[in-house]
mmCIF file as gemmi writes it, N, C-alpha and C atoms, coordinates in Angstrom:
data_model
loop_
_atom_site.group_PDB
_atom_site.id
_atom_site.type_symbol
_atom_site.label_atom_id
_atom_site.label_alt_id
_atom_site.label_comp_id
_atom_site.label_asym_id
_atom_site.label_entity_id
_atom_site.label_seq_id
_atom_site.pdbx_PDB_ins_code
_atom_site.Cartn_x
_atom_site.Cartn_y
_atom_site.Cartn_z
_atom_site.occupancy
_atom_site.B_iso_or_equiv
_atom_site.pdbx_formal_charge
_atom_site.auth_seq_id
_atom_site.auth_asym_id
_atom_site.pdbx_PDB_model_num
ATOM 1 N N . MET Axp A 1 ? 87.23 175.955 161.169 1 0 ? 1 A 1
ATOM 2 C CA . MET Axp A 1 ? 86.789 174.574 161.13 1 0 ? 1 A 1
ATOM 3 C C . MET Axp A 1 ? 88.003 173.699 161.397 1 0 ? 1 A 1
ATOM 4 N N . LYS Axp A 2 ? 87.769 172.622 162.109 1 0 ? 2 A 1
ATOM 5 C CA . LYS Axp A 2 ? 88.82 171.665 162.435 1 0 ? 2 A 1
ATOM 6 C C . LYS Axp A 2 ? 88.674 170.408 161.588 1 0 ? 2 A 1
ATOM 7 N N . CYS Axp A 3 ? 89.782 169.686 161.444 1 0 ? 3 A 1
ATOM 8 C CA . CYS Axp A 3 ? 89.781 168.429 160.698 1 0 ? 3 A 1
ATOM 9 C C . CYS Axp A 3 ? 89.009 167.378 161.479 1 0 ? 3 A 1
ATOM 10 N N . TYR Axp A 4 ? 88.045 166.758 160.844 1 0 ? 4 A 1
ATOM 11 C CA . TYR Axp A 4 ? 87.208 165.741 161.478 1 0 ? 4 A 1
ATOM 12 C C . TYR Axp A 4 ? 88.043 164.534 161.922 1 0 ? 4 A 1
ATOM 13 N N . GLU Axp A 5 ? 88.894 164.041 161.041 1 0 ? 5 A 1
ATOM 14 C CA . GLU Axp A 5 ? 89.695 162.853 161.36 1 0 ? 5 A 1
ATOM 15 C C . GLU Axp A 5 ? 90.671 163.137 162.492 1 0 ? 5 A 1
ATOM 16 N N . CYS Axp A 6 ? 91.292 164.313 162.503 1 0 ? 6 A 1
ATOM 17 C CA . CYS Axp A 6 ? 92.211 164.663 163.592 1 0 ? 6 A 1
ATOM 18 C C . CYS Axp A 6 ? 91.458 164.756 164.908 1 0 ? 6 A 1
ATOM 19 N N . ALA Axp A 7 ? 90.268 165.322 164.882 1 0 ? 7 A 1
ATOM 20 C CA . ALA Axp A 7 ? 89.463 165.437 166.1 1 0 ? 7 A 1
ATOM 21 C C . ALA Axp A 7 ? 89.15 164.055 166.66 1 0 ? 7 A 1
ATOM 22 N N . ARG Axp A 8 ? 88.89 163.1 165.8 1 0 ? 8 A 1
ATOM 23 C CA . ARG Axp A 8 ? 88.637 161.724 166.253 1 0 ? 8 A 1
ATOM 24 C C . ARG Axp A 8 ? 89.87 161.127 166.925 1 0 ? 8 A 1
ATOM 25 N N . GLU Axp A 9 ? 91.056 161.598 166.494 1 0 ? 9 A 1
ATOM 26 C CA . GLU Axp A 9 ? 92.319 161.102 167.056 1 0 ? 9 A 1
ATOM 27 C C . GLU Axp A 9 ? 92.762 161.923 168.267 1 0 ? 9 A 1
ATOM 28 N N . GLY Axp A 10 ? 91.962 162.91 168.662 1 0 ? 10 A 1
ATOM 29 C CA . GLY Axp A 10 ? 92.3 163.743 169.81 1 0 ? 10 A 1
ATOM 30 C C . GLY Axp A 10 ? 93.222 164.905 169.491 1 0 ? 10 A 1
ATOM 31 N N . LYS Axp A 11 ? 93.405 165.202 168.212 1 0 ? 11 A 1
ATOM 32 C CA . LYS Axp A 11 ? 94.255 166.313 167.785 1 0 ? 11 A 1
ATOM 33 C C . LYS Axp A 11 ? 93.391 167.538 167.497 1 0 ? 11 A 1
ATOM 34 N N . ASN Axp A 12 ? 94.017 168.701 167.454 1 0 ? 12 A 1
ATOM 35 C CA . ASN Axp A 12 ? 93.321 169.955 167.188 1 0 ? 12 A 1
ATOM 36 C C . ASN Axp A 12 ? 93.969 170.614 165.963 1 0 ? 12 A 1
ATOM 37 N N . THR Axp A 13 ? 93.601 170.154 164.775 1 0 ? 13 A 1
ATOM 38 C CA . THR Axp A 13 ? 94.218 170.608 163.53 1 0 ? 13 A 1
ATOM 39 C C . THR Axp A 13 ? 93.195 171.36 162.691 1 0 ? 13 A 1
ATOM 40 N N . ASP Axp A 14 ? 93.61 172.499 162.158 1 0 ? 14 A 1
ATOM 41 C CA . ASP Axp A 14 ? 92.717 173.264 161.29 1 0 ? 14 A 1
ATOM 42 C C . ASP Axp A 14 ? 92.492 172.529 159.974 1 0 ? 14 A 1
ATOM 43 N N . ALA Axp A 15 ? 91.283 172.611 159.462 1 0 ? 15 A 1
ATOM 44 C CA . ALA Axp A 15 ? 90.954 172.038 158.153 1 0 ? 15 A 1
ATOM 45 C C . ALA Axp A 15 ? 91.441 172.986 157.062 1 0 ? 15 A 1
ATOM 46 N N . VAL Axp A 16 ? 91.869 172.413 155.952 1 0 ? 16 A 1
ATOM 47 C CA . VAL Axp A 16 ? 92.288 173.214 154.796 1 0 ? 16 A 1
ATOM 48 C C . VAL Axp A 16 ? 91.352 172.993 153.613 1 0 ? 16 A 1
ATOM 49 N N . GLY Axp A 17 ? 90.428 172.053 153.754 1 0 ? 17 A 1
ATOM 50 C CA . GLY Axp A 17 ? 89.484 171.77 152.681 1 0 ? 17 A 1
ATOM 51 C C . GLY Axp A 17 ? 88.28 171.026 153.216 1 0 ? 17 A 1
ATOM 52 N N . ILE Axp A 18 ? 87.307 170.812 152.339 1 0 ? 18 A 1
ATOM 53 C CA . ILE Axp A 18 ? 86.084 170.107 152.693 1 0 ? 18 A 1
ATOM 54 C C . ILE Axp A 18 ? 85.863 168.987 151.681 1 0 ? 18 A 1
ATOM 55 N N . CYS Axp A 19 ? 85.582 167.791 152.176 1 0 ? 19 A 1
ATOM 56 C CA . CYS Axp A 19 ? 85.326 166.638 151.311 1 0 ? 19 A 1
ATOM 57 C C . CYS Axp A 19 ? 84.065 166.886 150.492 1 0 ? 19 A 1
ATOM 58 N N . ILE Axp A 20 ? 84.147 166.674 149.181 1 0 ? 20 A 1
ATOM 59 C CA . ILE Axp A 20 ? 82.983 166.909 148.317 1 0 ? 20 A 1
ATOM 60 C C . ILE Axp A 20 ? 81.934 165.818 148.456 1 0 ? 20 A 1
ATOM 61 N N . VAL Axp A 21 ? 82.279 164.698 149.096 1 0 ? 21 A 1
ATOM 62 C CA . VAL Axp A 21 ? 81.328 163.603 149.255 1 0 ? 21 A 1
ATOM 63 C C . VAL Axp A 21 ? 80.539 163.739 150.558 1 0 ? 21 A 1
ATOM 64 N N . CYS Axp A 22 ? 81.241 163.848 151.689 1 0 ? 22 A 1
ATOM 65 C CA . CYS Axp A 22 ? 80.566 163.849 152.993 1 0 ? 22 A 1
ATOM 66 C C . CYS Axp A 22 ? 80.492 165.219 153.656 1 0 ? 22 A 1
ATOM 67 N N . GLY Axp A 23 ? 81.29 166.178 153.19 1 0 ? 23 A 1
ATOM 68 C CA . GLY Axp A 23 ? 81.249 167.528 153.75 1 0 ? 23 A 1
ATOM 69 C C . GLY Axp A 23 ? 82.094 167.732 154.987 1 0 ? 23 A 1
ATOM 70 N N . ARG Axp A 24 ? 82.882 166.762 155.366 1 0 ? 24 A 1
ATOM 71 C CA . ARG Axp A 24 ? 83.746 166.912 156.538 1 0 ? 24 A 1
ATOM 72 C C . ARG Axp A 24 ? 84.927 167.824 156.228 1 0 ? 24 A 1
ATOM 73 N N . GLY Axp A 25 ? 85.353 168.584 157.243 1 0 ? 25 A 1
ATOM 74 C CA . GLY Axp A 25 ? 86.573 169.369 157.121 1 0 ? 25 A 1
ATOM 75 C C . GLY Axp A 25 ? 87.764 168.437 157.223 1 0 ? 25 A 1
ATOM 76 N N . VAL Axp A 26 ? 88.799 168.673 156.409 1 0 ? 26 A 1
ATOM 77 C CA . VAL Axp A 26 ? 89.988 167.825 156.411 1 0 ? 26 A 1
ATOM 78 C C . VAL Axp A 26 ? 91.254 168.673 156.367 1 0 ? 26 A 1
ATOM 79 N N . CYS Axp A 27 ? 92.295 168.174 157.029 1 0 ? 27 A 1
ATOM 80 C CA . CYS Axp A 27 ? 93.606 168.823 157.003 1 0 ? 27 A 1
ATOM 81 C C . CYS Axp A 27 ? 94.411 168.259 155.833 1 0 ? 27 A 1
ATOM 82 N N . LYS Axp A 28 ? 95.642 168.749 155.651 1 0 ? 28 A 1
ATOM 83 C CA . LYS Axp A 28 ? 96.491 168.27 154.552 1 0 ? 28 A 1
ATOM 84 C C . LYS Axp A 28 ? 96.791 166.783 154.662 1 0 ? 28 A 1
ATOM 85 N N . GLU Axp A 29 ? 96.891 166.284 155.89 1 0 ? 29 A 1
ATOM 86 C CA . GLU Axp A 29 ? 97.219 164.872 156.108 1 0 ? 29 A 1
ATOM 87 C C . GLU Axp A 29 ? 96.06 163.948 155.743 1 0 ? 29 A 1
ATOM 88 N N . HIS Axp A 30 ? 94.838 164.418 155.9 1 0 ? 30 A 1
ATOM 89 C CA . HIS Axp A 30 ? 93.675 163.558 155.714 1 0 ? 30 A 1
ATOM 90 C C . HIS Axp A 30 ? 92.868 163.857 154.451 1 0 ? 30 A 1
ATOM 91 N N . LEU Axp A 31 ? 93.467 164.489 153.476 1 0 ? 31 A 1
ATOM 92 C CA . LEU Axp A 31 ? 92.74 164.725 152.231 1 0 ? 31 A 1
ATOM 93 C C . LEU Axp A 31 ? 93.452 164.081 151.066 1 0 ? 31 A 1
ATOM 94 N N . ILE Axp A 32 ? 92.68 163.786 150.052 1 0 ? 32 A 1
ATOM 95 C CA . ILE Axp A 32 ? 93.216 163.299 148.785 1 0 ? 32 A 1
ATOM 96 C C . ILE Axp A 32 ? 92.64 164.208 147.72 1 0 ? 32 A 1
ATOM 97 N N . ARG Axp A 33 ? 93.513 164.721 146.877 1 0 ? 33 A 1
ATOM 98 C CA . ARG Axp A 33 ? 93.084 165.641 145.824 1 0 ? 33 A 1
ATOM 99 C C . ARG Axp A 33 ? 93.389 164.988 144.484 1 0 ? 33 A 1
ATOM 100 N N . GLU Axp A 34 ? 92.328 164.595 143.78 1 0 ? 34 A 1
ATOM 101 C CA . GLU Axp A 34 ? 92.497 163.943 142.491 1 0 ? 34 A 1
ATOM 102 C C . GLU Axp A 34 ? 91.239 164.133 141.652 1 0 ? 34 A 1
ATOM 103 N N . GLU Axp A 35 ? 91.35 163.797 140.389 1 0 ? 35 A 1
ATOM 104 C CA . GLU Axp A 35 ? 90.185 163.879 139.513 1 0 ? 35 A 1
ATOM 105 C C . GLU Axp A 35 ? 89.177 162.828 139.936 1 0 ? 35 A 1
ATOM 106 N N . THR Axp A 36 ? 87.941 163.235 140.053 1 0 ? 36 A 1
ATOM 107 C CA . THR Axp A 36 ? 86.871 162.308 140.395 1 0 ? 36 A 1
ATOM 108 C C . THR Axp A 36 ? 85.749 162.5 139.387 1 0 ? 36 A 1
ATOM 109 N N . PRO Axp A 37 ? 84.927 161.475 139.197 1 0 ? 37 A 1
ATOM 110 C CA . PRO Axp A 37 ? 83.812 161.639 138.276 1 0 ? 37 A 1
ATOM 111 C C . PRO Axp A 37 ? 82.784 162.615 138.845 1 0 ? 37 A 1
ATOM 112 N N . ALA Axp A 38 ? 82.014 163.208 137.992 1 0 ? 38 A 1
ATOM 113 C CA . ALA Axp A 38 ? 80.96 164.131 138.406 1 0 ? 38 A 1
ATOM 114 C C . ALA Axp A 38 ? 79.668 163.358 138.56 1 0 ? 38 A 1
ATOM 115 N N . TRP Axp A 39 ? 78.84 163.796 139.514 1 0 ? 39 A 1
ATOM 116 C CA . TRP Axp A 39 ? 77.52 163.191 139.645 1 0 ? 39 A 1
ATOM 117 C C . TRP Axp A 39 ? 76.492 164.265 139.906 1 0 ? 39 A 1
ATOM 118 N N . GLU Axp A 40 ? 75.249 163.926 139.615 1 0 ? 40 A 1
ATOM 119 C CA . GLU Axp A 40 ? 74.159 164.89 139.666 1 0 ? 40 A 1
ATOM 120 C C . GLU Axp A 40 ? 73.643 165.147 141.076 1 0 ? 40 A 1
ATOM 121 N N . GLY Axp A 41 ? 73.881 164.243 142.017 1 0 ? 41 A 1
ATOM 122 C CA . GLY Axp A 41 ? 73.402 164.409 143.374 1 0 ? 41 A 1
ATOM 123 C C . GLY Axp A 41 ? 72.056 163.77 143.635 1 0 ? 41 A 1
ATOM 124 N N . SER Axp A 42 ? 71.546 162.996 142.682 1 0 ? 42 A 1
ATOM 125 C CA . SER Axp A 42 ? 70.276 162.304 142.873 1 0 ? 42 A 1
ATOM 126 C C . SER Axp A 42 ? 70.544 160.806 143.001 1 0 ? 42 A 1
ATOM 127 N N . TYR Axp A 43 ? 69.523 160.074 143.392 1 0 ? 43 A 1
ATOM 128 C CA . TYR Axp A 43 ? 69.649 158.629 143.536 1 0 ? 43 A 1
ATOM 129 C C . TYR Axp A 43 ? 68.787 157.932 142.514 1 0 ? 43 A 1
ATOM 130 N N . PRO Axp A 44 ? 69.172 156.854 141.91 1 0 ? 44 A 1
ATOM 131 C CA . PRO Axp A 44 ? 70.478 156.244 142.102 1 0 ? 44 A 1
ATOM 132 C C . PRO Axp A 44 ? 71.569 157.124 141.508 1 0 ? 44 A 1
ATOM 133 N N . ILE Axp A 45 ? 72.766 156.988 142.061 1 0 ? 45 A 1
ATOM 134 C CA . ILE Axp A 45 ? 73.883 157.829 141.629 1 0 ? 45 A 1
ATOM 135 C C . ILE Axp A 45 ? 74.268 157.475 140.203 1 0 ? 45 A 1
ATOM 136 N N . GLU Axp A 46 ? 74.315 158.473 139.364 1 0 ? 46 A 1
ATOM 137 C CA . GLU Axp A 46 ? 74.764 158.293 137.984 1 0 ? 46 A 1
ATOM 138 C C . GLU Axp A 46 ? 76.021 159.126 137.803 1 0 ? 46 A 1
ATOM 139 N N . LEU Axp A 47 ? 77.132 158.44 137.617 1 0 ? 47 A 1
ATOM 140 C CA . LEU Axp A 47 ? 78.407 159.127 137.46 1 0 ? 47 A 1
ATOM 141 C C . LEU Axp A 47 ? 78.689 159.405 135.998 1 0 ? 47 A 1
ATOM 142 N N . LYS Axp A 48 ? 79.285 160.555 135.757 1 0 ? 48 A 1
ATOM 143 C CA . LYS Axp A 48 ? 79.694 160.938 134.414 1 0 ? 48 A 1
ATOM 144 C C . LYS Axp A 48 ? 81.185 161.213 134.43 1 0 ? 48 A 1
ATOM 145 N N . SER Axp A 49 ? 81.847 160.983 133.317 1 0 ? 49 A 1
ATOM 146 C CA . SER Axp A 49 ? 83.268 161.298 133.284 1 0 ? 49 A 1
ATOM 147 C C . SER Axp A 49 ? 83.45 162.8 133.422 1 0 ? 49 A 1
ATOM 148 N N . ASP Axp A 50 ? 84.536 163.182 134.052 1 0 ? 50 A 1
ATOM 149 C CA . ASP Axp A 50 ? 84.827 164.587 134.303 1 0 ? 50 A 1
ATOM 150 C C . ASP Axp A 50 ? 85.382 165.22 133.03 1 0 ? 50 A 1
ATOM 151 N N . GLN Axp A 51 ? 84.573 166.012 132.37 1 0 ? 51 A 1
ATOM 152 C CA . GLN Axp A 51 ? 84.975 166.656 131.127 1 0 ? 51 A 1
ATOM 153 C C . GLN Axp A 51 ? 86.004 167.761 131.363 1 0 ? 51 A 1
ATOM 154 N N . GLU Axp A 52 ? 85.998 168.333 132.574 1 0 ? 52 A 1
ATOM 155 C CA . GLU Axp A 52 ? 86.868 169.468 132.871 1 0 ? 52 A 1
ATOM 156 C C . GLU Axp A 52 ? 88.191 169.057 133.502 1 0 ? 52 A 1
ATOM 157 N N . HIS Axp A 53 ? 88.326 167.815 133.931 1 0 ? 53 A 1
ATOM 158 C CA . HIS Axp A 53 ? 89.536 167.296 134.567 1 0 ? 53 A 1
ATOM 159 C C . HIS Axp A 53 ? 89.967 168.151 135.751 1 0 ? 53 A 1
ATOM 160 N N . ILE Axp A 54 ? 89.017 168.41 136.646 1 0 ? 54 A 1
ATOM 161 C CA . ILE Axp A 54 ? 89.277 169.212 137.837 1 0 ? 54 A 1
ATOM 162 C C . ILE Axp A 54 ? 89.632 168.283 138.988 1 0 ? 54 A 1
ATOM 163 N N . LYS Axp A 55 ? 90.694 168.613 139.694 1 0 ? 55 A 1
ATOM 164 C CA . LYS Axp A 55 ? 91.043 167.845 140.884 1 0 ? 55 A 1
ATOM 165 C C . LYS Axp A 55 ? 90.176 168.335 142.028 1 0 ? 55 A 1
ATOM 166 N N . ARG Axp A 56 ? 89.535 167.383 142.703 1 0 ? 56 A 1
ATOM 167 C CA . ARG Axp A 56 ? 88.638 167.697 143.814 1 0 ? 56 A 1
ATOM 168 C C . ARG Axp A 56 ? 89.168 167.07 145.094 1 0 ? 56 A 1
ATOM 169 N N . ILE Axp A 57 ? 88.708 167.596 146.231 1 0 ? 57 A 1
ATOM 170 C CA . ILE Axp A 57 ? 89.153 167.109 147.531 1 0 ? 57 A 1
ATOM 171 C C . ILE Axp A 57 ? 88.15 166.105 148.079 1 0 ? 57 A 1
ATOM 172 N N . VAL Axp A 58 ? 88.669 164.94 148.491 1 0 ? 58 A 1
ATOM 173 C CA . VAL Axp A 58 ? 87.872 163.954 149.201 1 0 ? 58 A 1
ATOM 174 C C . VAL Axp A 58 ? 88.655 163.529 150.44 1 0 ? 58 A 1
ATOM 175 N N . CYS Axp A 59 ? 87.932 163.161 151.494 1 0 ? 59 A 1
ATOM 176 C CA . CYS Axp A 59 ? 88.611 162.676 152.7 1 0 ? 59 A 1
ATOM 177 C C . CYS Axp A 59 ? 89.057 161.236 152.462 1 0 ? 59 A 1
ATOM 178 N N . VAL Axp A 60 ? 89.961 160.771 153.291 1 0 ? 60 A 1
ATOM 179 C CA . VAL Axp A 60 ? 90.486 159.417 153.133 1 0 ? 60 A 1
ATOM 180 C C . VAL Axp A 60 ? 89.382 158.355 153.232 1 0 ? 60 A 1
ATOM 181 N N . PRO Axp A 61 ? 88.478 158.414 154.24 1 0 ? 61 A 1
ATOM 182 C CA . PRO Axp A 61 ? 87.427 157.38 154.295 1 0 ? 61 A 1
ATOM 183 C C . PRO Axp A 61 ? 86.536 157.348 153.045 1 0 ? 61 A 1
ATOM 184 N N . CYS Axp A 62 ? 86.17 158.51 152.518 1 0 ? 62 A 1
ATOM 185 C CA . CYS Axp A 62 ? 85.338 158.532 151.306 1 0 ? 62 A 1
ATOM 186 C C . CYS Axp A 62 ? 86.111 158.009 150.111 1 0 ? 62 A 1
ATOM 187 N N . HIS Axp A 63 ? 87.381 158.341 150.017 1 0 ? 63 A 1
ATOM 188 C CA . HIS Axp A 63 ? 88.209 157.857 148.913 1 0 ? 63 A 1
ATOM 189 C C . HIS Axp A 63 ? 88.302 156.334 148.952 1 0 ? 63 A 1
ATOM 190 N N . VAL Axp A 64 ? 88.521 155.793 150.149 1 0 ? 64 A 1
ATOM 191 C CA . VAL Axp A 64 ? 88.594 154.338 150.301 1 0 ? 64 A 1
ATOM 192 C C . VAL Axp A 64 ? 87.268 153.696 149.901 1 0 ? 64 A 1
ATOM 193 N N . ALA Axp A 65 ? 86.163 154.269 150.352 1 0 ? 65 A 1
ATOM 194 C CA . ALA Axp A 65 ? 84.843 153.715 150.015 1 0 ? 65 A 1
ATOM 195 C C . ALA Axp A 65 ? 84.585 153.756 148.518 1 0 ? 65 A 1
ATOM 196 N N . LEU Axp A 66 ? 84.943 154.857 147.873 1 0 ? 66 A 1
ATOM 197 C CA . LEU Axp A 66 ? 84.747 154.962 146.419 1 0 ? 66 A 1
ATOM 198 C C . LEU Axp A 66 ? 85.586 153.925 145.691 1 0 ? 66 A 1
ATOM 199 N N . LYS Axp A 67 ? 86.831 153.738 146.13 1 0 ? 67 A 1
ATOM 200 C CA . LYS Axp A 67 ? 87.712 152.758 145.49 1 0 ? 67 A 1
ATOM 201 C C . LYS Axp A 67 ? 87.206 151.33 145.72 1 0 ? 67 A 1
ATOM 202 N N . GLU Axp A 68 ? 86.821 151.021 146.967 1 0 ? 68 A 1
ATOM 203 C CA . GLU Axp A 68 ? 86.367 149.666 147.291 1 0 ? 68 A 1
ATOM 204 C C . GLU Axp A 68 ? 85.112 149.294 146.517 1 0 ? 68 A 1
ATOM 205 N N . ASN Axp A 69 ? 84.245 150.251 146.307 1 0 ? 69 A 1
ATOM 206 C CA . ASN Axp A 69 ? 82.99 149.988 145.612 1 0 ? 69 A 1
ATOM 207 C C . ASN Axp A 69 ? 83.079 150.256 144.12 1 0 ? 69 A 1
ATOM 208 N N . CYS Axp A 70 ? 84.252 150.634 143.647 1 0 ? 70 A 1
ATOM 209 C CA . CYS Axp A 70 ? 84.482 150.924 142.226 1 0 ? 70 A 1
ATOM 210 C C . CYS Axp A 70 ? 83.355 151.771 141.647 1 0 ? 70 A 1
ATOM 211 N N . LEU Axp A 71 ? 83.061 152.868 142.316 1 0 ? 71 A 1
ATOM 212 C CA . LEU Axp A 71 ? 81.987 153.736 141.841 1 0 ? 71 A 1
ATOM 213 C C . LEU Axp A 71 ? 82.406 154.585 140.648 1 0 ? 71 A 1
ATOM 214 N N . PHE Axp A 72 ? 83.671 154.524 140.296 1 0 ? 72 A 1
ATOM 215 C CA . PHE Axp A 72 ? 84.055 155.191 139.065 1 0 ? 72 A 1
ATOM 216 C C . PHE Axp A 72 ? 85.107 154.344 138.351 1 0 ? 72 A 1
ATOM 217 N N . ASP Axp A 73 ? 84.744 153.934 137.14 1 0 ? 73 A 1
ATOM 218 C CA . ASP Axp A 73 ? 85.569 153.009 136.364 1 0 ? 73 A 1
ATOM 219 C C . ASP Axp A 73 ? 86.905 153.593 135.95 1 0 ? 73 A 1
ATOM 220 N N . GLU Axp A 74 ? 86.967 154.917 135.78 1 0 ? 74 A 1
ATOM 221 C CA . GLU Axp A 74 ? 88.203 155.517 135.313 1 0 ? 74 A 1
ATOM 222 C C . GLU Axp A 74 ? 89.343 155.31 136.312 1 0 ? 74 A 1
ATOM 223 N N . VAL Axp A 75 ? 89.006 155.18 137.585 1 0 ? 75 A 1
ATOM 224 C CA . VAL Axp A 75 ? 90.031 155.081 138.622 1 0 ? 75 A 1
ATOM 225 C C . VAL Axp A 75 ? 90.215 153.648 139.099 1 0 ? 75 A 1
ATOM 226 N N . CYS Axp A 76 ? 89.168 152.826 139.084 1 0 ? 76 A 1
ATOM 227 C CA . CYS Axp A 76 ? 89.246 151.465 139.641 1 0 ? 76 A 1
ATOM 228 C C . CYS Axp A 76 ? 90.045 150.535 138.765 1 0 ? 76 A 1
């Protein structure tokens, strides 16, 4: 699998992870690994604090969207 963001930039970079929000493949340059709240996957989205404190991978666009919309109070 190749990095989605690199492919958009015309690069051919292997992905090292998958964003837990959108499912895109991401390389080391385009991923953010941090604790994120857990959610059930239903709508409306109900976020719960992460009891396990697991660092998860999100792509940069999803991370920006989560921060801009303050979808998790622990980080905003």
